[in-house]
C-alpha positions in Angstrom: -135.0 -182.9 18.9 -136.9 -181.8 16.1 -140.3 -180.4 16.1 -143.0 -182.6 15.3 -146.1 -184.1 17.1 -144.2 -186.6 19.0 -142.2 -183.6 20.4 -145.0 -181.2 21.3 -144.6 -182.2 25.0 -141.1 -181.1 25.4 -142.1 -177.8 24.5 -141.9 -174.8 27.2 -145.2 -174.4 29.3 -144.8 -170.5 27.6 -145.1 -171.5 24.6 -148.4 -171.7 22.4 -149.3 -175.0 21.5 -152.4 -176.8 19.1 -155.2 -177.0 21.6 -157.1 -179.4 19.4 -156.6 -182.8 18.6 -155.3 -182.8 15.4 -155.7 -186.3 14.5 -159.4 -185.2 14.3 -158.5 -182.9 11.7 -160.4 -182.3 8.2 -158.7 -180.6 5.3 -161.6 -177.9 4.6 -159.2 -175.7 3.3 -156.7 -175.9 -0.2 -154.4 -173.4 0.2 -151.6 -172.8 -3.2 -148.9 -171.1 -2.0 -147.8 -171.8 1.2 -145.0 -169.4 1.7 -144.2 -166.7 4.9 -147.3 -164.8 5.0 -149.7 -167.5 4.5 -148.0 -169.4 7.6 -147.3 -166.2 9.3 -151.0 -164.9 8.8 -154.2 -167.4 7.3 -152.8 -170.4 9.0 -152.7 -168.9 12.4 -156.4 -167.4 11.7 -157.2 -171.3 11.7 -155.4 -172.3 13.8 -157.5 -170.5 16.3 -160.7 -171.8 15.4 -160.0 -175.4 14.6 -160.7 -176.1 18.5 -164.4 -174.9 17.6 -164.6 -176.3 14.0 -162.2 -178.9 13.4 -163.4 -178.9 9.7 -161.0 -176.2 8.4 -157.5 -177.4 8.3 -155.5 -177.0 5.4 -154.0 -178.7 2.4 -151.5 -176.5 1.4 -150.3 -177.1 -2.2 -147.4 -175.5 -3.8 -146.8 -175.2 -7.1 -143.5 -174.4 -8.0 -140.8 -175.7 -5.2 -140.9 -178.4 -2.6 -139.1 -176.5 -0.4 -142.0 -175.7 2.1 -143.0 -180.0 2.2 -139.5 -181.0 2.5 -139.1 -178.6 5.5 -142.3 -179.4 7.4 -143.2 -183.1 6.5 -141.0 -184.5 8.8 -142.7 -181.9 11.5 -146.1 -183.2 10.7 -146.5 -179.6 9.0 -145.9 -177.7 12.4 -144.0 -174.7 12.8 -142.8 -171.7 14.8 -144.4 -168.0 14.1 -142.5 -165.5 16.0 -144.5 -162.5 17.2 -142.1 -159.6 17.1 -142.4 -157.1 19.2 -140.8 -155.0 23.4 -141.4 -158.7 23.9 -141.5 -161.6 21.3 -143.6 -164.7 21.8 -143.6 -167.9 20.3 -146.3 -169.9 19.1 -146.3 -173.1 17.3 -149.3 -173.6 14.6 -150.3 -176.9 13.9 -153.5 -176.6 11.3 -151.5 -177.4 8.1 -152.3 -181.0 8.0 -151.2 -182.1 4.6 -148.1 -180.9 1.9 -148.5 -181.4 -1.9 -146.5 -180.4 -4.4 -147.1 -180.1 -7.7 -145.2 -183.6 -8.9 -148.6 -184.9 -7.2 -151.1 -184.0 -9.5 -153.7 -186.6 -8.8 -153.9 -185.7 -5.4 -153.6 -182.0 -5.8 -156.8 -182.3 -7.9 -158.6 -185.0 -5.5 -158.1 -182.2 -2.9 -160.0 -179.8 -4.7 -162.9 -182.2 -6.1 -163.3 -183.5 -2.5 -166.5 -182.6 -1.3 -165.2 -181.8 2.2 -163.3 -179.2 0.4 -165.1 -175.7 1.1 -162.4 -173.0 0.2 -159.6 -173.1 -2.0 -157.2 -170.1 -0.7 -154.2 -168.4 -2.4 -150.8 -166.5 -2.1 -148.9 -166.5 -5.2 -148.1 -162.8 -5.2 -149.7 -160.7 -7.9 -147.8 -162.0 -10.9 -149.1 -165.2 -9.9 -152.3 -164.4 -11.2 -151.1 -164.1 -14.6 -153.5 -160.8 -15.8 -152.8 -158.6 -18.2 -153.2 -154.5 -17.8 -156.8 -154.8 -18.1 -157.1 -157.1 -15.0 -158.2 -160.3 -17.7 -156.2 -163.0 -18.0 -152.8 -162.5 -20.3 -154.2 -164.9 -23.1 -150.4 -164.5 -24.6 -148.1 -165.5 -21.8 -147.0 -168.8 -23.1 -147.6 -170.7 -20.0 -151.3 -169.5 -20.9 -151.2 -170.4 -24.4 -150.0 -174.3 -23.4 -152.7 -174.6 -21.1 -155.0 -173.3 -24.4 -153.8 -176.1 -26.3 -154.1 -178.9 -23.2 -151.2 -178.8 -21.6 -151.2 -180.0 -18.1 -151.3 -177.5 -16.0 -148.6 -175.3 -14.7 -149.9 -171.7 -14.2 -152.7 -171.2 -10.8 -155.5 -170.8 -13.5 -154.7 -173.9 -14.9 -154.6 -175.9 -11.8 -157.8 -174.1 -10.4 -159.8 -174.9 -13.8 -158.4 -178.5 -13.4 -159.2 -179.0 -10.3 -163.1 -177.1 -10.7 -163.4 -179.8 -13.8 -162.8 -182.4 -11.3 -165.1 -180.7 -8.4 -167.9 -180.5 -11.1 -167.2 -184.2 -12.3 -167.3 -185.9 -9.0 -170.0 -183.6 -7.8 -168.4 -182.0 -4.6 -170.5 -179.1 -5.1 -170.3 -174.9 -4.4 -166.7 -173.9 -3.3 -165.4 -170.5 -2.8 -162.3 -169.0 -4.0 -160.5 -166.6 -1.9 -157.5 -164.6 -2.8 -155.3 -163.7 0.1 -152.9 -161.7 -2.0 -152.1 -158.0 -1.9 -153.7 -157.3 -5.2 -156.7 -154.0 -5.6 -159.9 -156.0 -6.0 -158.7 -159.3 -5.9 -161.5 -161.5 -5.7 -163.0 -160.2 -9.3 -159.5 -160.5 -10.3 -158.8 -163.7 -9.3 -162.4 -164.9 -10.9 -161.2 -163.4 -14.4 -158.2 -165.4 -14.2 -159.7 -168.3 -13.8 -163.4 -168.2 -15.4 -161.3 -166.2 -18.9 -159.3 -169.5 -19.2 -162.6 -171.7 -18.3 -164.4 -170.0 -21.0 -161.7 -170.5 -23.0 -161.4 -174.2 -22.4 -164.4 -175.4 -21.8 -168.1 -172.7 -21.9 -170.0 -175.5 -19.8 -167.3 -175.5 -17.0 -167.7 -171.5 -17.4 -171.0 -171.4 -16.5 -170.7 -174.3 -13.9 -168.3 -171.6 -12.3 -170.9 -169.1 -12.6 -173.3 -171.1 -10.5 -171.3 -173.1 -8.0 -168.1 -170.3 -7.4 -168.1 -167.8 -5.0 -164.7 -165.2 -5.3 -164.8 -162.9 -1.7 -162.6 -159.6 -2.1 -160.2 -159.7 1.1 -157.6 -157.7 2.8 -155.3 -158.7 4.5 -152.1 -157.2 6.4 -149.5 -158.1 8.6 -145.5 -157.2 8.3 -143.2 -160.6 7.9 -139.9 -160.3 7.6 -138.1 -163.4 6.1 -136.7 -166.5 7.9 -133.4 -166.1 8.3 -131.0 -168.5 10.5 -131.0 -165.8 13.1 -134.6 -166.5 13.5 -134.2 -170.1 13.7 -131.6 -170.0 16.6 -133.7 -168.0 18.5 -136.3 -170.2 18.1 -134.3 -173.0 18.9 -133.1 -171.4 22.0 -137.1 -169.9 23.1 -138.2 -173.9 22.4 -135.6 -176.3 22.5 -136.8 -178.0 19.8 -135.3 -177.5 16.0 -137.8 -176.1 13.5 -136.7 -176.0 10.3 -138.5 -173.1 8.7 -140.1 -171.1 11.6 -142.0 -167.5 10.6 -141.8 -164.1 11.9 -144.0 -161.0 12.3 -145.2 -158.4 13.7 -147.8 -158.5 16.5 -150.6 -156.9 14.5 -152.3 -158.8 11.6 -155.7 -157.7 10.1 -158.3 -159.7 7.0 -160.9 -158.2 6.1 -163.1 -160.3 3.9 -166.4 -159.9 1.8 -169.5 -161.8 3.0 -169.9 -163.8 -0.1 -169.2 -167.3 0.3 -170.6 -170.1 -1.9 -171.1 -172.5 1.4 -170.0 -173.0 4.6 -168.7 -169.5 6.0 -165.7 -170.3 8.1 -166.4 -168.6 12.0 -162.6 -166.4 11.1 -164.4 -163.7 13.0 -164.0 -165.8 15.8 -160.1 -165.2 15.6 -160.6 -161.6 14.9 -161.1 -161.3 11.1 -163.7 -159.0 9.8 -166.4 -159.8 7.4 -168.1 -157.2 5.3 -169.9 -157.0 2.4 -167.3 -154.2 1.1 -163.5 -154.6 1.6 -163.0 -151.4 -1.0 -162.3 -149.1 1.5 -160.4 -151.1 3.9 -158.2 -152.3 0.8 -157.5 -149.2 -0.5 -156.4 -147.4 2.8 -154.0 -150.8 3.1 -152.8 -150.7 -0.3 -151.7 -147.0 -0.9 -151.1 -145.9 2.6 -149.4 -148.7 4.0 -148.2 -150.6 1.0 -147.6 -147.1 -1.0 -145.1 -146.4 1.9 -143.3 -149.3 2.4 -142.3 -149.5 -1.6 -141.3 -145.3 -1.2 -138.8 -146.8 2.1 -137.6 -149.0 0.1 -136.8 -148.1 -2.9 -135.2 -144.2 -1.5 -134.5 -146.3 1.6 -131.9 -148.5 -0.9 -130.6 -145.0 -3.0 -129.3 -144.3 1.0 -127.7 -147.3 1.9 -130.4 -148.7 4.2 -131.3 -152.3 4.5 -134.2 -152.7 6.7 -137.5 -150.5 7.6 -136.9 -149.5 10.6 -132.9 -147.9 9.6 -135.3 -146.5 7.2 -137.7 -145.0 9.9 -134.4 -144.1 12.1 -133.9 -141.6 9.1 -135.3 -138.8 10.2 -135.2 -136.6 6.8 -136.8 -140.2 5.2 -139.1 -140.8 8.2 -140.6 -137.5 7.7 -141.0 -137.4 4.1 -142.8 -141.1 4.6 -145.6 -139.3 6.7 -145.6 -136.5 4.6 -146.6 -138.5 1.7 -149.1 -140.6 3.3 -150.7 -137.7 5.4 -150.8 -134.8 2.6 -150.9 -137.1 -0.5 -152.1 -140.4 -0.2 -154.8 -140.1 2.2 -156.7 -137.2 0.1 -157.3 -140.2 -2.5 -159.1 -142.6 0.4 -162.8 -142.9 1.0 -162.2 -144.4 4.3 -165.1 -146.8 5.2 -166.7 -145.4 9.0 -165.2 -147.5 11.0 -162.0 -146.3 10.1 -160.3 -143.1 11.3 -157.6 -142.4 8.7 -155.3 -140.1 10.9 -155.3 -143.0 13.5 -154.5 -145.7 11.0 -151.6 -143.6 9.6 -150.1 -143.6 13.3 -150.3 -147.2 13.9 -148.8 -147.3 10.6 -145.6 -145.2 11.3 -145.8 -147.1 14.7 -145.4 -150.2 12.8 -142.8 -149.4 10.4 -140.4 -148.4 13.6 -140.6 -151.5 15.7 -137.4 -152.5 16.3 -137.9 -156.0 16.7 -138.6 -156.4 13.3 -135.6 -156.3 10.6 -137.9 -156.6 7.3 -135.6 -156.0 5.0 -135.6 -153.0 1.9 -134.7 -155.4 -1.0 -137.2 -157.5 -0.3 -140.1 -154.9 -0.3 -138.4 -154.0 -3.6 -138.7 -157.2 -5.7 -141.6 -157.0 -8.4 -142.0 -153.4 -8.5 -143.5 -153.8 -11.6 -146.6 -155.4 -10.3 -146.8 -153.9 -7.1 -146.5 -150.2 -8.2 -149.3 -150.0 -10.3 -151.8 -150.3 -7.4 -149.2 -149.1 -4.6 -148.7 -145.4 -6.3 -149.7 -145.4 -10.0 -153.4 -145.4 -9.1 -153.0 -142.4 -6.2 -150.9 -140.7 -8.5 -154.1 -140.7 -11.1 -156.5 -139.9 -8.6 -154.1 -137.0 -8.1 -154.0 -135.3 -11.4 -157.6 -135.6 -11.7 -158.6 -133.5 -8.6 -155.5 -130.7 -9.4 -153.5 -131.5 -6.2 -149.8 -131.8 -6.7 -147.8 -135.0 -7.6 -144.9 -133.5 -7.2 -143.8 -135.6 -4.1 -145.7 -139.0 -5.1 -143.5 -138.7 -8.6 -140.4 -139.3 -6.4 -140.4 -142.8 -5.5 -141.2 -143.5 -9.4 -138.1 -141.7 -9.7 -136.6 -143.6 -6.6 -137.4 -146.9 -8.3 -135.9 -145.6 -11.9 -133.1 -144.8 -10.1 -133.0 -148.6 -8.1 -133.4 -149.9 -11.7 -130.1 -148.2 -13.2 -128.0 -149.7 -10.1 -129.0 -153.0 -10.6 -128.2 -153.2 -14.5 -125.2 -151.2 -13.8 -124.0 -153.8 -11.2 -125.4 -156.7 -12.5 -127.2 -157.8 -9.5 -130.3 -160.0 -10.4 -134.2 -158.1 -10.7 -136.3 -159.8 -8.9 -139.5 -158.9 -11.1 -141.3 -160.6 -14.0 -140.6 -157.9 -16.4 -136.9 -157.9 -15.3 -135.8 -158.2 -18.9 -138.0 -155.5 -20.3 -137.4 -152.9 -17.4 -133.6 -153.7 -17.9 -133.4 -152.6 -21.7 -135.0 -149.1 -20.3 -133.0 -148.5 -17.1 -131.4 -145.2 -17.1 -134.2 -143.9 -20.0 -136.4 -142.5 -17.7 -138.4 -141.5 -20.9 -138.4 -145.0 -22.1 -139.7 -146.5 -18.6 -142.6 -143.9 -18.8 -143.8 -145.9 -22.3 -144.3 -149.1 -20.1 -148.1 -148.8 -20.0 -148.1 -152.1 -18.7 -147.0 -150.9 -15.6 -147.4 -147.1 -15.7 -150.7 -147.1 -17.6 -151.4 -143.5 -19.2 -149.3 -141.7 -16.6 -146.7 -141.7 -19.4 -148.6 -139.4 -21.4 -149.6 -136.9 -18.6 -147.0 -134.0 -19.5 -146.8 -132.7 -15.1 -146.4 -135.8 -14.1 -143.5 -136.9 -16.1 -142.0 -133.5 -15.5 -142.4 -134.3 -12.0 -140.7 -137.6 -12.0 -137.7 -136.1 -14.2 -137.2 -133.5 -11.6 -137.2 -136.1 -9.5 -135.0 -138.5 -11.2 -132.4 -135.6 -11.5 -132.2 -135.2 -7.8 -131.6 -138.7 -7.3 -128.3 -138.5 -9.6 -125.6 -140.9 -8.3 -123.7 -139.5 -5.8 -125.9 -136.6 -5.3 -127.8 -135.3 -2.2 -131.3 -138.0 -1.9 -132.5 -135.7 1.1 -132.9 -132.6 -1.5 -135.5 -134.9 -2.8 -136.8 -135.5 0.2 -139.2 -132.3 0.9 
């Protein structure tokens, strides 16, 4: 049998399932980008509050694919979340009550315009915001250029400008737009991406946005490996029901949200989220320590022929390198919130990386390096140089990324990165890669950093001893 509302009663007693009447729910959240992370993280938080407040169900909008809708529509939006640890637990999530795709333009705009919609949330990855290196909307991006001339929306910014225009016309009132992507200062950047386009197309709408729309910053965290056939089989064995697209993540989850809402604030704190006036300290710790170490393990691990994060942590020299990188090179660049013990946070990150139940693919973490590394590593490197600290170890993962690009070019394998063409054209030439200011910024003009990258790049040469760089 397939998972659906009609078959929930067939679940074994040990499987958690919605403890509320799904027919009584109202979509209060439009979520754009209902991929694995959203369904493992935010949708699970929402699922936990719907018994108390049924006004926060999710209308899930996929702008670039019909895959999620095709998989979950026959399941009434239900799916299984596997929580991985020493003992795997399963939970059926029921917070998604509507599935929309770009082909249903009017339905999407109407949902954003509806007075019952109080929030629009997003997980579209860094590249989905179409920002330039200054953090403003990239007005030269071809899709943005088309939207500036009145074309139908195709970008996140275009859809939201159209949706907010419809909301203003319908009198839908104030609304909160919440980015849940791993993007530094994501609320401010999200606001720029939307308001810049609105200002260019309709200055009156931009002023309405200033008065009626809030863009809180957030920090999100939970390791979410990709769904595979092994997960589908294990979910079928545990639940007795076929699930076309189950999701898996570690048991740990964190959501820190700036307390700056345009209207009603969802009671996410009842599900474990934290509301704060300053997200930046949490965000920096996560982006630089967890995400910076994740990317470092990915590029170095791939060079060592490893496949998953747990494999990388089982490699003693690489695990020791990651710990030294975090404690000695990254932590000094962070001013943590008063309630955060940075050393304990690093301990927790290392334990999570080594979780034997999670096979997080290094190749997946290696995607979109040009979008991730400016925030995960380059900002830390810039701070270290300003403070006069060594960047020898911090240069190693940058050099490993350069070697990763060289391998991709030589093998002809697809490089998953929005800057793939430019990166592959320069692959094998560190000096050329270091001139890409939209990725490296001004670090390519820092002689000491450039020299450190060149030294690490030489140590990581094909056929060389990668362990020599792991000091």
